[in-house]
Every structure is written in structure tokens, then in C-alpha cells.
C-alpha positions in Angstrom: 9.5 -1.4 -15.0 7.4 -2.2 -11.9 8.4 -4.9 -9.4 6.9 -8.5 -9.4 6.5 -10.5 -6.2 6.0 -14.3 -5.7 4.3 -15.3 -2.5 5.9 -18.7 -2.8 9.2 -17.1 -2.6 8.4 -14.7 0.3 9.4 -11.7 -1.7 8.9 -8.2 -0.5 10.5 -4.7 -0.5 11.1 -2.8 2.7 12.8 0.1 4.5 13.9 0.0 8.0 12.5 3.4 9.0 9.5 5.6 7.7 9.1 9.3 7.5 5.5 9.0 8.8 4.6 7.3 11.9 0.9 7.3 12.0 -2.2 9.2 10.9 -3.1 11.2 9.0 -1.6 9.2 6.1 -2.4 8.5 2.6 -1.1 5.3 0.8 -1.1 5.1 -3.0 0.0 2.5 -5.6 -0.7 0.7 -8.8 -1.2 -3.0 -8.5 -1.6 -6.0 -10.9 -2.5 -9.6 -9.6 -1.0 -12.5 -11.7 -3.5 -14.8 -10.2 -6.6 -13.8 -8.1 -5.8 -14.4 -4.2 -7.6 -17.1 -2.4 -6.4 -15.5 1.1 -5.9 -12.1 2.6 -2.9 -10.4 0.7 -1.1 -7.3 1.7 0.2 -5.0 -0.9 1.6 -1.9 0.8 1.9 -0.3 4.2 3.5 0.8 7.2 3.9 -0.7 10.5 6.2 -1.9 13.4 9.2 -4.1 13.2 7.9 -6.7 15.6 7.5 -10.4 15.8 3.9 -9.7 16.7 1.3 -9.5 13.9 -0.7 -6.6 15.5 0.1 -3.0 14.4 0.1 -1.8 10.9 -1.7 0.6 8.3 -1.9 -1.1 4.9 -3.6 -1.7 1.5 -4.8 -5.2 1.2 -7.1 -7.5 -0.8 -9.7 -9.7 0.9 -9.9 -13.3 -0.1 -13.0 -12.3 -2.0 -10.6 -10.1 -4.3 -12.0 -6.6 -3.1 -9.5 -3.9 -1.9 -9.4 -2.7 1.7 -7.7 -0.2 3.9 -6.6 -1.8 7.1 -5.7 -0.2 10.4 -4.9 -2.7 13.0 -3.6 -2.1 16.6 -6.3 -2.5 19.5 -8.8 -4.0 16.9 -8.6 -4.6 13.1 -10.5 -2.0 11.4 -11.0 -1.7 7.7 -12.8 0.0 4.9 -13.7 -2.1 2.1 -14.6 -1.8 -1.5 -18.0 -3.2 -1.8 -18.7 -3.6 -5.4 -17.0 -5.7 -8.2 -13.7 -7.4 -8.1 -10.3 -7.3 -9.5 -9.5 -9.0 -12.8 -6.3 -11.2 -12.9 -3.6 -9.5 -15.2 -5.2 -6.1 -15.1 -3.6 -3.0 -13.5 -5.7 -1.1 -11.1 -5.0 1.8 -8.7 -5.5 1.9 -5.0 -5.5 4.6 -2.4 -6.0 4.4 1.3 -6.8 7.6 3.3 -6.5 7.2 6.9 -7.7 10.7 8.3 -7.6 9.7 12.0 -7.6 6.7 14.2 -11.2 6.5 13.8 -11.7 7.2 10.1 -10.4 5.4 6.9 -11.5 5.0 3.3 -10.2 2.9 0.4 -10.2 4.2 -3.2 -10.4 1.8 -6.0 -9.5 3.3 -9.4 -10.6 6.8 -7.9 -14.0 5.5 -6.6 -14.5 5.8 -2.8 -15.7 3.1 -0.5 -17.9 4.0 2.5 -15.7 5.3 5.3 -14.8 3.0 8.2 -15.2 4.6 11.7 -14.0 2.0 14.1 -11.4 3.5 16.7 -8.1 2.1 16.8 -5.4 2.6 19.5 -2.6 4.8 18.0 1.0 3.4 17.4 4.2 4.5 15.9 5.2 3.0 12.6 8.9 2.1 12.1 9.0 0.7 8.7 7.6 0.5 5.1 6.9 -2.6 3.3 5.6 -3.7 -0.1 4.6 -7.0 -1.0 3.7 -8.3 2.6 2.6 -7.0 5.8 5.0 -4.8 7.6 6.3 -7.1 10.2 9.1 -9.6 10.7 7.3 -13.0 11.1 6.0 -15.5 8.5 2.9 -16.2 10.1 0.2 -13.6 8.8 2.7 -11.9 6.5 0.2 -12.1 3.7 2.7 -12.2 0.8 1.4 -10.9 -2.6 1.8 -12.7 -6.0 1.6 -9.8 -8.4 3.1 -6.5 -9.3 3.4 -3.1 -7.8 4.4 0.4 -9.1 4.4 4.1 -8.0 4.1 3.6 -4.4 3.6 6.9 -2.4 3.0 8.1 1.2 1.7 11.5 2.1 1.6 12.6 5.8 -1.7 14.0 5.0 -5.3 12.9 3.8 -5.6 13.5 0.1 -8.7 15.0 -1.4 -11.0 12.9 -3.8 -10.0 15.1 -6.6 -6.3 14.4 -5.9 -6.8 10.7 -5.7 -8.9 10.7 -8.9 -5.8 12.2 -10.5 -3.6 9.5 -9.3 -6.0 7.1 -10.6 -5.8 8.7 -14.0 -2.3 8.1 -14.2 -0.6 11.4 -12.6 2.6 10.4 -10.7 2.8 10.8 -7.1 5.3 13.7 -7.1 2.8 15.9 -9.0 0.1 15.5 -6.2 0.5 17.6 -3.1 4.4 17.5 -3.1 4.7 19.4 0.2 3.1 16.4 2.0 4.6 13.6 0.0 7.1 11.8 2.2 8.0 8.7 0.3 7.9 8.1 -3.4 9.3 4.8 -5.0 8.2 4.7 -8.6 9.7 1.1 -8.8 11.0 1.7 -12.3 14.0 -0.9 -12.2 15.9 1.1 -9.6 14.8 1.0 -5.8 14.8 4.6 -5.1 12.8 6.6 -2.5 12.8 9.9 -4.8 11.4 11.9 -2.1 13.1 11.1 1.3 16.0 9.0 0.1 15.2 6.0 2.3 17.0 2.8 1.5 14.9 0.1 -0.1 15.8 -3.4 0.5 14.9 -6.3 -1.9 14.0 -9.4 0.2 14.4 -12.8 -1.6 14.6 -11.4 -5.4 11.6 -9.5 -6.3 12.2 -8.9 -10.1 11.5 -6.1 -12.4 8.4 -6.3 -14.8 6.5 -4.0 -17.3 5.3 -0.6 -15.7 1.7 0.7 -15.9 1.1 3.8 -18.1 1.5 7.0 -15.9 2.1 10.6 -16.8 5.2 12.4 -15.3 
């Protein structure tokens, strides 16, 4: 079972700490949008527990329904998938590789975008969020309407081959396990299988059918 979020109900999952504070970091998850978003939408990320919508590293969807890896601090920097668009009701895999504060790439179903090299001021992340941007304010929260599964964080930049394996359905714990610091399969139970972080369900996100993966 995955977890399903309704933006109208401000649903999300979060932790109050994170085992990785900044780059290098890789974020990976499976996503299914019930309807195509008409505004910027956040799927999964790390950031600062603040009332200022300014510091985060996230996987997002543009209003044009294309995935992007976003690093925001002194500026907003993003690596955008440039071809095609998501299809409502179909699962897809996203992976964002943030190698440095001036290099990031989004992988959509295992295919890399052009890297973005805009320089961003470093910051120290303090929380993980799934289904919205990692902050505590409603404005700019970018809530998701859709499903998320197999959320993983590595304190390293995964290789294209490793990301390709994830996109084919390999579970996070089988990919560079020595660098995996957070793994929430979201199979009904809200468990971080790697670091044991407590995951809070905000406003009643519900379980839903899981994508096919290979343990």
C-alpha cells in the first residue's frame, strides 16, 4: 500500500528531524497523480522547519506537469525534465541528485535531464516532508494530490546505473545501502526502515495500492 494525499485536505507526512542536512543528497520515490496539477506541486523533500518559504531541497512537478529537482535558498535553482509530461493515474519514478550546491539533476523513469548549475547558498535541513514543501506555512506549501511510495534518501549522489535500477522497480534498501539514511516504503505502516525516524500523518493521508517493486 502507498499513501494517498488530497491537497484540499492539506494532507502530508513529515519527520521532525532528518539524517542528512544538505548536499550531497539523492531523493527517490514513486509517484502517481490522480489529476494533473495546474500549479507547482511538491512531492518529497528536506528543508527547514520555518515559517519562511525559502529553504528546501525537493522533488516537484511544474504547472506544466513536468518533474523538477528544486534547490532553494539564496535563489531558486531547478533541474527540469524537458520532454513529455506525466499521465494522470499512472505511476512514474522520480530521482533527484543534488551533488553540490551548484549541481543538480532530475531523473524521470531513469532518464536524466540536463544538469542545472546555478549556485545556491548552503543551509542545514531539519525535517523531511512528503506531500508538501518542507516548511510550516500554508502559503507556498504546494500540496500534492496523488500517491507516493518507496521514499528514500541517500547522503551521496547515486550513479545513473543505480537510479536506473530504482526506476525498474528495485527497492531503496538494495541500492548503495551504506549511504541510505532514510527509507519509508509506505506500505501501510509509517516506518523509516533505515533510521527509525518517527513519521507523522498530517490530516489523514490514506493508504492506497502500491506500485510494483522488487524487494
